[in-house]
C-alpha positions as CSV (number, residue, x, y, z in Angstrom):
1,M,0.0,0.0,0.0
2,N,1.3,3.4,-0.9
3,E,-1.0,5.9,0.7
4,R,-0.1,7.0,4.3
5,F,-3.1,7.5,6.6
6,L,-5.6,6.1,4.1
7,A,-9.1,6.0,5.7
8,T,-11.5,3.1,5.2
9,A,-14.2,1.3,7.1
10,I,-15.0,-2.1,8.5
11,G,-18.3,-2.7,6.7
12,S,-21.6,-2.5,8.7
13,F,-23.8,0.6,8.7
14,P,-27.0,1.4,10.6
15,H,-28.8,2.8,7.6
16,S,-31.8,1.0,6.0
17,D,-31.1,2.7,2.6
18,A,-27.9,1.7,0.8
19,E,-27.8,5.0,-1.1
20,K,-27.7,7.0,2.2
21,A,-24.9,4.8,3.5
22,L,-23.0,5.4,0.3
23,D,-23.5,9.1,0.6
24,V,-21.6,8.9,3.9
25,I,-18.9,6.6,2.5
26,F,-18.2,8.8,-0.6
27,R,-18.1,12.0,1.5
28,Y,-15.7,10.8,4.2
29,I,-13.7,7.9,2.9
30,P,-13.6,8.7,-0.9
31,D,-10.2,7.1,-1.5
32,A,-11.1,3.7,-0.2
33,P,-14.9,3.3,-0.4
34,V,-16.5,0.1,0.9
35,W,-19.8,-1.6,0.2
36,P,-22.1,-1.2,3.2
37,Q,-23.4,-4.2,5.1
38,L,-26.9,-3.2,6.2
39,P,-28.1,-5.6,9.0
40,R,-31.2,-3.6,9.7
41,L,-32.6,-4.6,6.4
42,G,-33.3,-8.1,7.7
43,L,-32.1,-11.6,8.3
44,L,-30.2,-12.1,5.1
45,E,-27.9,-9.2,5.7
46,Q,-26.7,-10.5,9.1
47,M,-22.9,-11.0,9.4
48,E,-22.7,-14.8,8.7
49,I,-26.0,-15.3,6.9
50,Q,-24.9,-12.7,4.3
51,Y,-22.2,-15.0,3.0
52,S,-24.1,-18.3,3.2
53,G,-25.9,-18.1,-0.1
54,A,-25.2,-21.0,-2.5
55,M,-23.2,-22.9,0.2
56,P,-24.2,-26.6,0.1
57,R,-26.6,-27.7,2.8
58,A,-27.1,-24.1,4.1
59,V,-30.6,-23.6,5.5
60,V,-32.2,-20.3,6.3
61,D,-35.0,-20.7,8.8
62,R,-36.9,-17.4,8.6
63,E,-39.4,-18.5,11.2
64,K,-36.7,-18.9,13.9
65,A,-34.5,-16.1,12.4
66,R,-31.4,-18.3,12.1
67,M,-29.4,-20.3,9.6
68,Y,-27.8,-23.7,10.0
69,F,-26.2,-26.5,8.0
70,D,-28.1,-29.7,7.5
71,T,-25.6,-32.4,8.1
72,S,-28.1,-35.3,8.1
73,G,-28.3,-38.0,5.5
74,D,-26.0,-38.3,2.5
75,Y,-24.6,-35.0,1.4
76,S,-21.9,-36.5,-0.9
77,E,-23.7,-35.4,-4.1
78,D,-24.1,-31.8,-2.8
79,F,-20.4,-31.6,-1.8
80,G,-19.3,-33.2,-5.1
81,A,-21.1,-30.5,-7.1
82,F,-19.6,-27.8,-5.0
83,Y,-16.0,-29.1,-5.3
84,E,-16.4,-29.4,-9.0
85,K,-17.3,-25.7,-9.2
86,Y,-14.5,-24.9,-6.8
87,M,-11.9,-26.6,-8.9
88,E,-13.2,-25.1,-12.2
89,A,-12.7,-21.7,-10.7
90,M,-9.8,-22.1,-8.2
91,D,-7.4,-24.7,-9.5
92,P,-4.0,-23.0,-9.6
93,D,-3.1,-24.5,-12.9
94,S,-6.3,-24.7,-14.9
95,G,-8.9,-22.7,-12.9
96,S,-10.8,-19.9,-14.7
97,G,-10.9,-17.6,-11.7
98,D,-14.6,-17.2,-12.3
99,C,-16.2,-17.5,-8.9
100,S,-19.7,-16.4,-9.8
101,A,-21.0,-19.8,-8.5
102,M,-20.5,-18.2,-5.0
103,A,-21.9,-14.8,-6.0
104,I,-23.6,-12.7,-3.3
105,G,-26.9,-11.8,-4.7
106,P,-28.9,-8.6,-4.0
107,D,-31.2,-10.4,-1.6
108,Y,-28.1,-11.0,0.6
109,S,-26.5,-7.6,0.0
110,R,-28.0,-4.4,-1.3
111,G,-24.7,-2.6,-0.6
112,I,-22.5,-4.6,-3.0
113,H,-24.8,-3.9,-5.9
114,A,-25.4,-0.3,-5.0
115,L,-21.7,0.4,-4.8
116,E,-21.1,-1.2,-8.1
117,A,-23.8,0.9,-9.7
118,R,-22.5,4.1,-8.2
119,L,-18.9,3.5,-9.2
120,G,-20.0,2.5,-12.7
121,A,-22.1,5.6,-13.1
122,E,-19.2,7.9,-12.1
123,G,-16.6,6.3,-14.3
124,G,-12.8,6.3,-13.6
125,K,-11.0,4.6,-10.8
126,R,-10.7,5.2,-7.1
127,P,-7.2,4.6,-5.5
128,Y,-8.8,1.7,-3.5
129,V,-12.0,-0.2,-3.1
130,K,-12.4,-2.2,0.0
131,V,-14.6,-5.4,0.2
132,Q,-15.0,-7.9,3.1
133,T,-16.1,-11.3,4.2
134,T,-16.8,-12.9,7.5
135,G,-13.8,-15.0,8.4
136,P,-13.9,-18.7,8.4
137,C,-13.4,-19.0,12.2
138,S,-16.1,-16.5,13.1
139,F,-18.4,-18.0,10.6
140,A,-17.9,-21.6,11.5
141,L,-17.8,-21.1,15.3
142,T,-21.0,-19.1,15.2
143,V,-23.1,-21.0,12.7
144,T,-24.3,-24.5,13.8
145,D,-25.6,-27.7,12.4
146,E,-29.2,-28.8,12.8
147,N,-28.4,-29.9,16.4
148,K,-27.0,-26.5,17.3
149,R,-23.4,-27.7,17.4
150,A,-20.9,-25.3,15.9
151,I,-20.2,-26.4,12.4
152,Y,-16.5,-25.7,12.9
153,Y,-16.2,-29.1,14.6
154,N,-17.4,-30.9,11.5
155,E,-14.2,-31.0,9.4
156,E,-16.0,-31.8,6.1
157,F,-18.3,-28.9,6.4
158,R,-15.6,-26.6,7.7
159,D,-13.5,-27.3,4.5
160,V,-16.5,-26.5,2.3
161,I,-17.1,-23.2,4.2
162,V,-13.5,-21.9,4.0
163,K,-13.4,-22.7,0.2
164,A,-16.8,-21.1,-0.4
165,L,-15.7,-18.0,1.5
166,A,-12.5,-17.9,-0.5
167,M,-14.6,-17.9,-3.7
168,K,-16.7,-15.1,-2.4
169,C,-13.6,-13.0,-1.8
170,R,-12.4,-13.6,-5.3
171,W,-15.9,-12.9,-6.7
172,Q,-15.9,-9.5,-5.0
173,I,-12.4,-8.6,-6.1
174,A,-13.3,-9.4,-9.7
175,K,-16.5,-7.3,-9.4
176,F,-14.7,-4.2,-8.2
177,R,-11.4,-4.4,-10.0
178,P,-12.6,-2.2,-12.9
179,F,-13.2,0.6,-10.4
180,A,-10.0,0.8,-8.4
181,E,-6.3,0.9,-8.8
182,A,-6.1,-1.7,-6.0
183,I,-8.6,-3.8,-4.0
184,I,-8.4,-4.4,-0.3
185,C,-10.3,-7.5,1.0
186,F,-10.9,-7.8,4.7
187,I,-11.4,-11.0,6.5
188,D,-13.5,-10.1,9.6
189,E,-12.7,-12.4,12.6
190,P,-14.2,-10.8,15.7
191,I,-14.4,-14.2,17.4
192,L,-10.6,-14.4,17.6
193,S,-10.8,-12.0,20.6
194,A,-12.0,-15.1,22.5
195,F,-9.2,-17.4,21.1
196,G,-7.6,-19.3,23.9
197,S,-10.5,-18.9,26.3
198,S,-12.2,-21.9,27.9
199,T,-15.0,-21.6,25.4
200,Y,-12.7,-22.4,22.5
201,I,-10.1,-24.5,24.2
202,S,-10.3,-27.2,21.6
203,V,-9.7,-24.7,18.7
204,R,-6.0,-25.2,17.7
205,R,-3.8,-22.4,16.7
206,E,-2.4,-24.2,13.7
207,D,-6.0,-24.7,12.4
208,V,-6.8,-21.1,12.8
209,V,-3.7,-20.0,10.9
210,A,-4.4,-22.5,8.1
211,L,-8.0,-21.4,7.7
212,I,-7.2,-17.7,7.5
213,A,-4.2,-18.4,5.3
214,E,-6.4,-20.1,2.8
215,L,-8.5,-17.0,2.4
216,V,-5.3,-14.8,2.3
217,D,-3.9,-16.9,-0.5
218,A,-7.1,-16.6,-2.5
219,I,-7.1,-12.8,-2.1
220,H,-3.4,-12.7,-3.2
221,A,-4.2,-15.0,-6.2
222,D,-6.2,-12.0,-7.6
223,G,-3.5,-9.5,-6.7
224,A,-5.5,-7.9,-3.9
225,I,-4.4,-6.7,-0.5
226,A,-5.5,-9.1,2.4
227,G,-6.6,-7.5,5.6
228,V,-7.8,-9.1,8.8
229,H,-10.0,-7.3,11.3
230,C,-10.5,-8.3,15.0
231,C,-12.3,-5.8,17.2
232,G,-10.9,-7.1,20.5
233,N,-7.5,-8.2,21.8
234,T,-6.1,-11.3,20.2
235,D,-2.9,-13.1,19.5
236,W,-1.8,-11.0,16.6
237,S,1.0,-13.4,15.7
238,I,-1.7,-15.8,14.4
239,L,-2.6,-13.2,11.7
240,V,1.0,-12.5,10.9
241,D,1.6,-16.2,10.4
242,A,-1.4,-16.4,8.2
243,G,0.2,-13.9,5.8
244,A,-2.1,-10.9,6.2
245,D,-0.9,-7.7,4.6
246,L,-3.0,-5.4,6.9
247,L,-3.8,-6.0,10.5
248,N,-6.9,-4.0,11.7
249,F,-7.3,-3.7,15.5
250,D,-9.4,-1.6,17.9
251,A,-6.7,1.0,18.7
252,F,-9.2,3.1,20.8
253,G,-9.9,0.3,23.2
254,Y,-6.8,-1.9,23.0
255,G,-4.1,0.3,21.5
256,E,-1.3,-0.6,23.9
257,T,-1.9,-4.4,23.8
258,V,-0.8,-4.9,20.2
259,A,2.7,-4.0,21.3
260,L,2.8,-7.3,23.2
261,Y,3.4,-9.0,19.9
262,G,6.5,-7.0,19.0
263,Q,8.5,-9.9,17.4
264,A,5.5,-10.8,15.1
265,L,4.9,-7.2,14.2
266,R,8.6,-6.7,13.3
267,R,8.2,-9.7,10.9
268,H,5.0,-8.1,9.6
269,F,6.7,-4.8,8.9
270,D,9.8,-6.5,7.4
271,R,7.7,-8.1,4.7
272,G,5.9,-4.8,3.9
273,G,2.9,-5.2,6.1
274,N,0.6,-2.3,7.4
275,L,-1.4,-1.6,10.5
276,A,-5.0,-0.4,10.3
277,W,-5.6,1.6,13.4
278,G,-9.2,1.4,14.6
279,I,-8.7,4.7,16.5
280,V,-12.2,6.1,16.0
281,P,-14.6,4.6,18.6
282,T,-17.8,2.9,17.5
283,S,-19.7,3.5,20.8
284,V,-21.3,6.5,22.4
285,A,-17.8,7.6,23.2
286,I,-17.7,9.1,19.7
287,R,-19.9,11.9,21.0
288,E,-17.0,13.3,23.1
289,Q,-14.2,12.9,20.5
290,T,-12.4,15.6,18.5
291,V,-10.1,15.1,15.5
292,D,-7.3,16.7,17.5
293,G,-7.9,14.4,20.4
294,L,-7.9,11.3,18.3
295,A,-4.7,12.5,16.5
296,A,-3.0,13.0,19.8
297,R,-4.1,9.6,21.1
298,Y,-2.8,8.0,17.8
299,G,0.6,9.7,18.3
300,E,0.9,8.4,21.9
301,L,0.1,4.9,20.7
302,V,2.7,5.1,17.9
303,D,5.3,6.2,20.4
304,H,4.4,3.3,22.7
305,L,4.6,0.7,19.8
306,A,7.9,2.1,18.6
307,R,9.4,1.9,22.0
308,E,8.1,-1.5,23.0
309,C,8.7,-3.2,19.6
310,G,12.0,-1.5,18.7
311,S,10.5,-0.3,15.4
312,D,11.2,3.0,13.8
313,R,8.5,5.6,14.4
314,S,8.6,6.8,10.9
315,L,8.1,3.3,9.6
316,I,5.0,2.9,11.7
317,L,3.7,6.2,10.3
318,D,4.4,5.1,6.8
319,R,2.5,1.9,7.3
320,T,-0.7,3.4,8.8
321,V,-4.3,3.1,7.7
322,V,-7.1,4.6,9.9
323,T,-10.5,3.0,10.5
324,P,-13.3,3.0,13.0
325,S,-12.7,0.5,15.8
326,C,-15.4,-1.8,14.5
327,G,-18.5,-1.8,12.3
328,T,-21.2,0.8,13.0
329,G,-24.3,-1.3,12.2
330,S,-25.6,-1.3,15.8
331,M,-25.1,2.4,16.4
332,E,-27.6,5.2,16.2
333,T,-27.4,6.7,12.7
334,A,-26.3,10.1,13.9
335,D,-23.5,8.6,16.0
336,A,-22.4,6.4,13.1
337,E,-22.2,9.4,10.8
338,R,-20.2,11.3,13.4
339,V,-17.7,8.3,13.4
340,F,-17.1,8.9,9.7
341,E,-16.9,12.6,10.1
342,M,-14.2,12.1,12.7
343,L,-12.5,9.5,10.6
344,G,-12.3,11.6,7.4
345,G,-11.1,14.6,9.4
346,L,-8.4,12.5,11.2
347,S,-7.1,11.2,7.9
348,I,-6.7,14.7,6.6
349,A,-5.2,15.9,9.8
350,L,-2.6,13.2,10.0
351,K,-1.6,13.7,6.4
352,S,-1.2,17.4,7.0
353,A,0.8,16.9,10.2
354,H,3.2,14.3,8.8
355,G,3.6,15.6,5.2
356,A,1.7,12.7,3.5
């Protein structure tokens, strides 16, 4: 990435109108617009369900407002058809790269198609467009089978899920490539904030690394930038080992803790990696923030990271993207729009202060 203090977003917005969400996006983060996830529009736009379309054996139960995977009976034919489509698209030697079999339709995302239409109407290319998918760990540990057991623990279904999500990443990248100089694809893994807890004691580190790396590799296969977002504290070395280019963390709430992983972050920087600082809070705390205050807080955290990790301060500045601390989908609309007002102002202020 070559733009210091680029501003972008995590994904979710509280609006019920995609065009109004896009108005906010284009006003405040014009150099890296995102497609808005709109959970208030209904069940199909929820974080995991939004990506379940066309996955084999996925069942949306509207009456109970949930989705699950039906693991009963013989699913070999369903899986065989999926893997055939996967290999046609994803085989490294003969694959077409056409991942439309896992397209996200307008019923599952108004935002994707609204952003495509707006970018197409304006013509030209933005420096970046940012897309996203729910990560394989958060998806598979949240969604269950018909017996309410997390589908993560069914290895056959877990493999299908990670491959389907990889295809959805590549489908998005291909869709928005005509409109951007570069595409950023985030893998959203909020559940990793609980990694290592008693709830997920049986989730192995090497499996988490491998699952995320499979999506990172798919993103890289299309020449895009792979980011990973976690809105709580986690073991950031996992995401470095998975090969992510951009680590997005809640700097407002956990800004000091990322420095605990100094050795991993040095490796991340050495291979050209960037940090996406979620310095703008996505809570009612936004009502009390100013651009100057957020810029000062960012500066303190950079100093702390440089000191604790032994990294050069100017390198950290060079490798900075700024974002909200998390999605804004559960916020009041006025507060969410203030988040983006502060974010856009912060990006401008940091560029001015540091000669970007």
